Structure formats: C-alpha cells, structure tokens
C-alpha positions as CSV (number, residue, x, y, z in Angstrom):
1,M,-23.0,24.0,-10.1
2,K,-22.2,24.9,-6.5
3,P,-18.5,25.6,-5.5
4,T,-16.5,22.5,-4.7
5,A,-15.4,22.2,-1.0
6,I,-11.7,22.7,-0.2
7,Y,-10.6,19.2,1.1
8,F,-6.7,19.7,0.8
9,D,-4.6,22.6,1.5
10,L,-1.3,22.5,-0.2
11,A,0.3,25.2,1.9
12,A,-0.6,23.9,5.1
13,G,-0.3,20.3,4.1
14,L,-3.5,19.1,5.7
15,L,-6.2,16.8,4.2
16,D,-9.7,16.3,5.2
17,P,-10.0,12.6,6.1
18,S,-13.5,12.4,5.1
19,V,-12.4,12.2,1.4
20,F,-12.0,8.4,2.1
21,G,-15.6,7.7,2.9
22,S,-17.7,10.4,1.3
23,G,-20.2,9.5,-1.3
24,E,-20.5,13.2,-2.5
25,V,-16.7,13.2,-3.1
26,Y,-16.8,10.0,-4.8
27,A,-19.3,11.2,-7.3
28,L,-17.2,14.4,-7.9
29,E,-14.2,12.2,-8.7
30,L,-16.1,10.1,-11.2
31,E,-17.4,13.3,-12.9
32,Q,-14.3,15.7,-12.6
33,V,-11.3,13.2,-12.3
34,F,-12.0,10.0,-14.3
35,S,-14.1,11.5,-16.9
36,R,-11.2,13.8,-17.9
37,C,-8.0,12.2,-17.3
38,W,-6.0,9.7,-19.2
39,T,-6.3,6.1,-17.5
40,F,-4.3,2.9,-18.0
41,L,-6.3,0.3,-19.7
42,G,-3.6,-2.5,-20.3
43,P,-0.4,-3.7,-22.0
44,E,-0.2,-3.2,-25.8
45,S,1.5,-6.6,-26.0
46,W,-2.0,-8.0,-25.6
47,L,-3.1,-6.3,-29.0
48,K,-0.6,-7.5,-31.3
49,A,-2.9,-9.2,-33.9
50,P,-6.0,-7.9,-35.6
51,G,-9.1,-9.1,-33.5
52,D,-7.1,-9.0,-30.3
53,Y,-9.0,-7.2,-27.5
54,L,-8.7,-6.4,-23.8
55,T,-11.4,-4.8,-21.4
56,S,-10.8,-2.5,-18.6
57,T,-12.5,0.5,-16.7
58,I,-12.1,4.1,-16.6
59,G,-13.7,5.0,-13.2
60,E,-16.8,2.9,-13.3
61,E,-17.2,2.9,-17.1
62,C,-16.5,-0.3,-18.7
63,V,-14.1,0.0,-21.7
64,L,-13.4,-2.4,-24.7
65,V,-10.1,-1.9,-26.6
66,W,-10.0,-3.9,-29.9
67,R,-7.4,-4.0,-32.7
68,G,-9.5,-4.1,-36.0
69,R,-8.9,-5.7,-39.2
70,D,-7.2,-2.7,-40.5
71,D,-4.6,-2.9,-37.7
72,Q,-5.9,0.2,-35.9
73,V,-6.4,0.1,-32.3
74,R,-9.8,1.6,-31.2
75,A,-11.7,1.7,-27.7
76,F,-15.4,1.7,-27.1
77,S,-17.7,1.8,-24.1
78,N,-18.3,-1.9,-23.4
79,F,-21.9,-2.0,-23.2
80,C,-24.6,-3.1,-25.8
81,L,-26.8,-0.7,-27.2
82,S,-29.9,-3.0,-27.2
83,G,-29.9,-3.2,-23.3
84,R,-26.6,-1.9,-21.9
85,G,-25.4,-5.3,-21.1
86,L,-21.6,-5.8,-21.5
87,V,-20.4,-6.6,-25.0
88,T,-17.9,-9.0,-23.4
89,H,-17.1,-10.1,-20.0
90,S,-13.8,-11.5,-21.0
91,P,-10.5,-9.6,-19.7
92,R,-8.7,-10.4,-23.1
93,G,-9.4,-12.5,-26.3
94,C,-9.2,-12.5,-30.1
95,S,-12.2,-12.2,-32.4
96,S,-13.4,-10.3,-35.3
97,R,-16.8,-10.2,-33.9
98,L,-18.4,-10.1,-30.3
99,A,-22.1,-10.8,-29.4
100,C,-23.8,-9.5,-26.4
101,E,-24.9,-12.6,-24.3
102,C,-28.3,-10.8,-23.4
103,H,-29.8,-10.0,-26.7
104,G,-27.3,-11.4,-29.3
105,W,-26.5,-8.2,-30.8
106,I,-23.3,-8.7,-32.8
107,Y,-20.3,-6.1,-33.2
108,G,-17.4,-5.9,-35.5
109,S,-14.0,-4.8,-34.2
110,D,-14.6,-1.4,-35.8
111,G,-17.5,-0.9,-33.2
112,H,-20.3,-1.0,-35.7
113,S,-23.3,-3.3,-35.4
114,V,-23.1,-6.1,-37.9
115,D,-26.8,-6.2,-38.7
116,S,-27.2,-2.3,-38.6
117,P,-24.0,-0.8,-39.8
118,D,-25.3,2.7,-39.1
119,V,-25.2,1.9,-35.5
120,S,-22.0,1.9,-33.4
121,L,-20.6,1.6,-29.9
122,P,-19.7,4.9,-28.4
123,G,-16.0,5.7,-28.8
124,V,-13.4,6.3,-26.2
125,S,-10.1,8.1,-27.0
126,V,-7.4,5.7,-26.8
127,A,-3.3,6.0,-27.3
128,S,-0.3,4.2,-26.1
129,Y,2.9,5.0,-24.7
130,K,5.8,2.5,-25.3
131,G,3.7,-0.6,-24.6
132,L,1.0,0.9,-22.2
133,V,-2.3,1.8,-23.4
134,F,-4.4,4.5,-22.0
135,G,-7.9,5.7,-22.6
136,C,-9.9,8.8,-22.1
137,L,-13.5,9.8,-21.8
138,D,-13.0,13.5,-22.6
139,P,-12.5,14.0,-26.4
140,G,-11.2,17.6,-25.6
141,A,-8.3,16.2,-23.4
142,P,-4.7,16.8,-24.1
143,S,-2.7,14.2,-26.0
144,L,-1.5,11.4,-23.9
145,T,2.2,12.4,-24.3
146,E,1.2,16.2,-23.4
147,Y,-0.7,14.7,-20.3
148,L,2.3,12.5,-19.0
149,G,4.6,15.4,-19.6
150,D,8.0,15.3,-17.9
151,F,7.2,12.1,-16.1
152,T,8.1,10.3,-19.3
153,W,11.7,10.8,-18.4
154,Y,11.3,8.6,-15.4
155,L,8.6,6.1,-17.0
156,D,11.2,5.3,-19.7
157,M,13.3,3.9,-16.8
158,L,10.7,1.0,-16.8
159,L,9.7,0.9,-20.5
160,E,12.9,1.7,-22.4
161,R,15.8,-0.3,-20.8
162,R,16.2,-2.7,-23.8
163,A,15.6,-2.3,-27.4
164,G,12.6,-4.6,-27.7
165,G,10.6,-2.7,-25.0
166,I,8.4,-4.4,-22.4
167,E,5.4,-6.7,-22.6
168,A,3.0,-8.1,-19.7
169,Y,3.8,-11.6,-18.6
170,G,1.1,-13.8,-17.4
171,D,-2.6,-14.1,-18.5
172,P,-4.9,-12.4,-17.5
173,P,-4.3,-9.8,-14.9
174,L,-4.6,-10.5,-11.2
175,R,-7.6,-8.9,-10.0
176,W,-9.1,-8.7,-6.4
177,L,-11.2,-6.4,-4.4
178,V,-10.0,-4.3,-1.4
179,E,-12.4,-2.6,0.9
180,A,-10.5,0.5,0.8
181,N,-10.4,4.1,-0.8
182,W,-8.7,3.9,-4.2
183,K,-6.5,7.2,-3.2
184,L,-4.8,5.3,-0.2
185,P,-2.8,2.9,-2.3
186,M,-2.0,5.9,-4.9
187,E,-0.5,8.0,-2.2
188,A,1.4,5.1,-0.8
189,F,2.9,4.2,-4.1
190,A,3.6,7.8,-4.8
191,G,6.3,8.1,-2.3
192,D,5.5,6.6,1.1
193,V,8.8,5.0,1.4
194,Y,9.1,5.2,5.3
195,R,6.2,2.6,5.6
196,E,9.0,0.1,4.6
197,A,10.3,0.7,8.0
198,T,7.1,0.1,9.7
199,A,4.5,-1.5,7.9
200,H,6.9,-3.7,6.0
201,A,9.5,-4.3,8.7
202,A,8.6,-8.0,9.0
203,T,8.9,-8.6,5.4
204,A,12.1,-6.8,5.0
205,Q,13.6,-8.7,7.8
206,V,12.5,-12.0,6.1
207,L,14.0,-11.1,3.0
208,G,17.1,-9.3,4.3
209,Q,16.3,-6.2,2.6
210,T,18.0,-2.8,3.4
211,V,15.5,-0.4,4.8
212,L,16.3,3.3,3.7
213,I,16.0,5.4,6.8
214,S,17.6,8.5,6.0
215,P,16.1,11.5,4.0
216,E,19.4,11.6,2.2
217,D,19.1,8.0,0.9
218,G,17.2,9.3,-2.2
219,L,14.7,11.7,-3.6
220,Q,11.0,12.2,-4.2
221,V,10.1,13.7,-7.5
222,S,6.7,15.3,-8.7
223,A,6.8,15.7,-12.6
224,G,4.0,15.9,-15.3
225,A,1.2,13.6,-14.3
226,G,3.4,11.5,-12.2
227,A,5.3,11.0,-9.2
228,I,8.3,8.8,-8.2
229,A,10.6,7.7,-5.3
230,L,14.2,7.1,-6.2
231,S,17.1,5.6,-4.1
232,H,20.8,6.8,-4.5
233,V,21.6,3.1,-4.3
234,P,20.4,-0.1,-6.0
235,N,17.4,-1.4,-4.0
236,D,17.2,-5.1,-5.3
237,T,18.3,-6.7,-2.0
238,G,16.1,-9.7,-1.2
239,A,15.4,-10.1,-4.8
240,P,16.2,-13.7,-6.6
241,E,19.6,-14.2,-7.7
242,V,18.4,-14.8,-11.4
243,L,17.1,-11.4,-11.2
244,T,19.9,-9.6,-9.8
245,S,22.2,-11.4,-12.2
246,Y,20.1,-10.4,-15.2
247,E,20.5,-6.6,-14.1
248,V,24.2,-7.0,-14.1
249,T,24.3,-8.6,-17.7
250,I,22.1,-5.8,-19.2
251,R,23.7,-2.8,-17.5
252,S,25.6,-1.5,-20.2
253,E,22.8,-1.5,-22.6
254,V,20.6,0.3,-20.2
255,R,23.3,2.8,-19.8
256,A,23.7,3.4,-23.6
257,R,19.9,3.9,-23.9
258,L,19.1,6.0,-20.7
259,G,22.4,7.5,-19.7
260,E,24.6,7.6,-16.6
261,Q,22.1,9.6,-14.4
262,R,19.2,7.0,-15.1
263,T,21.4,4.0,-14.8
264,S,23.8,4.6,-11.9
265,G,22.7,7.6,-10.3
266,S,18.9,7.0,-9.8
267,F,17.2,3.7,-8.7
268,P,13.4,3.9,-8.9
269,I,11.5,2.4,-5.9
270,S,7.7,3.2,-6.6
271,G,5.9,5.7,-8.7
272,I,2.4,6.7,-10.0
273,V,0.7,8.1,-12.9
274,F,-2.3,10.1,-11.9
275,P,-5.0,9.4,-11.3
276,N,-4.9,5.6,-10.5
277,L,-1.9,3.7,-12.0
278,A,0.9,2.6,-9.5
279,I,4.2,1.1,-10.3
280,D,6.6,-1.2,-8.1
281,W,10.0,-0.9,-9.8
282,Q,11.7,-3.7,-7.8
283,T,9.2,-6.3,-9.0
284,R,8.4,-4.7,-12.3
285,T,4.7,-4.8,-11.2
286,L,1.8,-2.4,-12.3
287,H,-1.2,-1.8,-10.1
288,C,-4.4,-0.2,-11.5
289,W,-6.6,0.8,-8.6
290,H,-10.2,1.1,-10.0
291,P,-12.7,2.7,-7.8
292,R,-15.9,0.8,-7.0
293,G,-17.5,3.0,-4.6
294,P,-16.1,5.5,-1.7
295,S,-14.7,2.3,0.3
296,Q,-14.0,-0.3,-2.2
297,T,-11.4,-0.8,-5.1
298,E,-10.7,-3.3,-7.5
299,V,-7.1,-3.9,-8.4
300,Y,-5.7,-5.1,-11.6
301,T,-2.2,-6.3,-11.4
302,Y,0.2,-6.8,-14.3
303,C,3.9,-8.1,-14.2
304,L,6.1,-6.5,-17.0
305,V,9.1,-8.1,-18.5
306,D,11.8,-7.1,-20.9
307,V,10.8,-8.6,-24.3
308,E,14.3,-9.7,-24.8
309,A,14.3,-11.4,-21.2
310,P,15.0,-15.2,-21.4
311,I,12.3,-17.3,-20.1
312,E,14.0,-18.1,-16.6
313,V,14.1,-14.4,-16.0
314,R,10.6,-14.1,-17.0
315,E,9.3,-16.7,-14.6
316,A,11.5,-15.5,-11.7
317,Q,9.9,-11.9,-12.3
318,R,6.3,-13.4,-12.4
319,R,6.9,-15.4,-9.0
320,W,8.7,-12.3,-7.4
321,S,5.8,-10.0,-8.3
322,Q,3.0,-12.4,-7.0
323,F,5.2,-13.1,-3.9
324,L,5.3,-9.6,-2.7
325,Y,2.4,-7.8,-4.7
326,G,-0.2,-10.5,-5.4
327,P,-3.6,-10.8,-3.8
328,A,-1.8,-13.0,-1.0
329,G,1.5,-11.2,-1.3
330,M,3.5,-10.3,1.7
331,K,3.4,-6.6,1.0
332,T,-0.3,-6.7,0.0
333,A,-1.4,-7.9,3.3
334,E,0.7,-5.5,5.3
335,D,-0.7,-2.5,3.3
336,V,-4.4,-3.4,3.0
337,D,-5.2,-3.6,6.7
338,P,-4.4,0.1,7.3
339,W,-6.0,1.3,4.2
340,R,-9.2,-0.6,5.3
341,A,-9.1,0.9,8.7
342,I,-8.6,4.6,7.4
343,S,-11.5,4.0,5.0
344,Q,-13.8,2.8,7.6
345,K,-12.9,5.7,10.1
346,A,-13.6,8.1,7.2
347,K,-17.2,7.3,7.6
348,A,-17.7,8.4,11.0
349,R,-19.2,12.0,11.6
350,S,-16.3,13.0,13.6
351,S,-13.8,12.3,10.8
352,R,-13.5,15.8,9.7
353,A,-12.8,17.0,13.2
354,T,-8.9,16.4,12.9
355,P,-7.3,16.8,9.5
356,L,-4.6,14.2,8.3
357,N,-1.0,15.7,8.5
358,L,1.0,15.4,5.3
359,Q,3.6,18.0,6.3
360,M,6.8,16.0,6.3
361,G,9.4,17.8,4.0
362,L,7.2,20.7,3.6
363,R,9.0,23.8,2.1
364,H,12.2,21.4,1.4
365,E,11.5,21.1,-2.1
366,R,13.9,22.3,-5.0
367,Y,14.8,21.9,-8.6
368,S,17.7,20.5,-10.5
369,E,19.2,20.9,-14.0
370,D,19.9,17.2,-14.1
371,M,16.3,15.7,-13.6
372,P,12.9,17.2,-14.6
373,G,10.3,17.8,-12.0
374,R,10.1,19.1,-8.4
375,L,12.4,17.3,-6.1
376,S,12.4,16.6,-2.2
377,P,14.3,14.3,0.2
378,L,13.2,10.7,0.2
379,L,11.5,10.7,3.4
380,S,9.0,13.3,2.6
381,E,5.4,13.7,1.9
382,M,5.9,16.1,-1.1
383,N,4.4,13.7,-3.6
384,Q,1.5,12.7,-1.5
385,R,0.8,16.7,-1.2
386,Y,1.0,17.2,-5.0
387,F,-1.2,14.1,-5.7
388,Y,-4.0,15.5,-3.5
389,H,-3.2,19.1,-4.9
390,R,-3.8,17.9,-8.4
391,W,-6.9,16.0,-7.2
392,Q,-8.3,19.0,-5.6
393,Q,-7.6,21.2,-8.6
394,L,-9.6,18.8,-10.8
395,L,-12.4,18.5,-8.5
396,S,-12.8,22.1,-8.5
397,G,-12.9,22.2,-12.3
398,T,-9.2,23.3,-13.2
399,D,-8.1,22.3,-16.8
400,V,-6.1,19.0,-16.9
401,R,-3.3,20.8,-18.5
402,S,-3.0,23.3,-15.8
403,A,-3.3,20.7,-13.1
404,N,-0.2,18.8,-14.5
405,L,1.9,21.8,-14.4
406,E,1.2,22.8,-10.7
C-alpha cells in the first residue's frame, strides 16, 4: 500500500480543499475511517421488544440491528446471501423473521437462515451508550466506551438529564440527500459557531435569538472521539415557551444528576461524535451524515426527548427540531448552499492550489481541572482542526485508540 498523502497539517492549520471532491480520498475514507470507527446506527428506544429492528449504514455498508427472541441485540450486514439484495428495506419494524424480496430467503432474528441454520448473515459489532446504538465493522476495535473516551462527560449532558434517559420521538428518521461532502456538516457542528452571525443571521433575527460574537462567550472542547461548543450563558432564546418553561421545571433534577458545572456553568450549543454523528443541543436533534460518494451525503435526522417529558413538550420539541433542522428547516437551507458550493469547487483541477485556512485560535488552546479535554475560546477553529487531524491520522493507518487521544 502506497503512503497516504498529507491533506491536513495540524501545526499550520491548513487543509487541502480537494478532500471534498476526490474519489481517491473517498475510497480511503471507506476503508480506513468507516470500516474501523464506531458509527451511530439508531436510538435504542426503537429496539425495546424482541423482534424490533432498525436499519442504517456504516459508510456504504447496509446494517440491520435486531433484538432477538433471547432479548439480545445483534447487528448484521443487511444483504441476502443468495444474491446480496437487502434483507429488508424498512427503516424499522418488528418481526421474528425477515424474507429477502428478491429470492425469498428467510432469516431469523439471530441472523441464521431458517431453511439452512448453518448459514448466517455476517455479523457486525454492536453496542449502546445510554440510549444510542453504535456499530463497528472492525472486530478488533476498542469497546464503545473506550472509543468515546472523555466525550461521555459532555454527551451525558444530553442523555443523562433525567432518570428515565432519552428516546427518539417521531417515526421514522427524516431522511434526505445533500449534494455535498459529508465532512462539511461535521466540521460545522463541531464548533463553527461564528456562522450563526453570518449564514444564520436572517434566522436569528426572525427568532430574536442572541448571537454569540465574542471569543469569551464560551468554549470549544475536543475530548475523546468528540467535540463540542459550549456557551457560558443559556442559549435558548427563540425557543418555544413550552420548552423554556420545561427546562426551568427540571433544572434542580438535572443539577442533582450532572452537577453544577454541567448545569449552570456550561450550556451546549452543538457537537459531534467522530466520524459522522452531529448534535444540535438547542433542538435535541441528532444528524447522522452518511456518505454516498465524494459529493453526496444522505442525512438521517432524529429528535430526542426525555422519556419523562410530557406530551406537549415532546410535540413542541419535534416541531422545533423540524422547523430549524428538518429537510426544509430554516437553518438547513442556510447551511446546505455553501456546503454544496464548496463540494463542487473541490472537483476543479485548481482546487489544490490554495489550501483552506483553519487557523482561528491556533496556539490558544489550554486544559482545565474542571472539564476533560482540550479547550479553546468559543470563536475558534480548534475543533475543526482536531476533527481533520483525527481523520488524517486514520487515513494514514493510525490505530483508532491513538487517534482519539491526539
């Protein structure tokens, strides 16, 4: 195998823009990133009863996650062994058996062929973290909790707010195609807070939202397999009153579970889990950006609610999520246009002539005894830099554990 080209220079903060349109880079990503990392597959709340299943993808590999009669959750490659057609096209369902629509081969929830028990679907590693189900194609990968590392401290601010945990609300996930490279939304949700004052200025004005314009308004944090942007003040301006009132009523419970720092000292804005799960904290929305080629991405969007939230809060959360980040959402439309333009420009032969600059906040990073991870001022590109640093390391063959620690 020939040495992998260096597309991102961490010390200089410069990125080769051809990475958003190169077929060669895309092939390396499928082989070195998506085949080795844990990838979000869906909410565990969709797998409550024996027979419940959901489908998703890891890179371009179709995956079936299925709770068996023995109550164990397993994952399989979602293709029939007779002709490699999909075992099921459904995003979720409940059945003890599934039949391939092409040749009619029938499989049980343990993955074995009903007619030939010695034949079984290829297995995929599966694990969950507090309501989120992840899968991995590499049987030698670290455990999910080891992979997530210190980022669980921040992820719990979404998943551990109340005793009942979280669940997905709405069925099935919203899905649509974006003509853009998958890495562009990931770097945006990793910490591109300053686009709120530019790309999202119109939406902010309509909603009366406060735009954070000072580096001292919060922090960027890179920790474990994730990254997050945090505000020093609540960032729920513009949200429906039913949601802001709900947050007030549960504040003491959240404080008792998460502590003062994660309740009154840090307010999440957005974050990511590498490689392709993005989180918008204001709307409790998860986006999984599934690559479908160098310049195309399929988005799966889920709205999360507290299990103990009343129905009026659940409905308000779903509407708020779709209003801002659904296929026709206000912020979706504002984000997609520049991502599409960058992806198209990346195909030009001249695209490598001028590297993209990610130097904002360079060498202004620090650590804190109160919070895990590497910290930087809010208006910074530290999280973007470490996203691409981890990506470059994996492309070059670095062990997944080592890449998470860098």
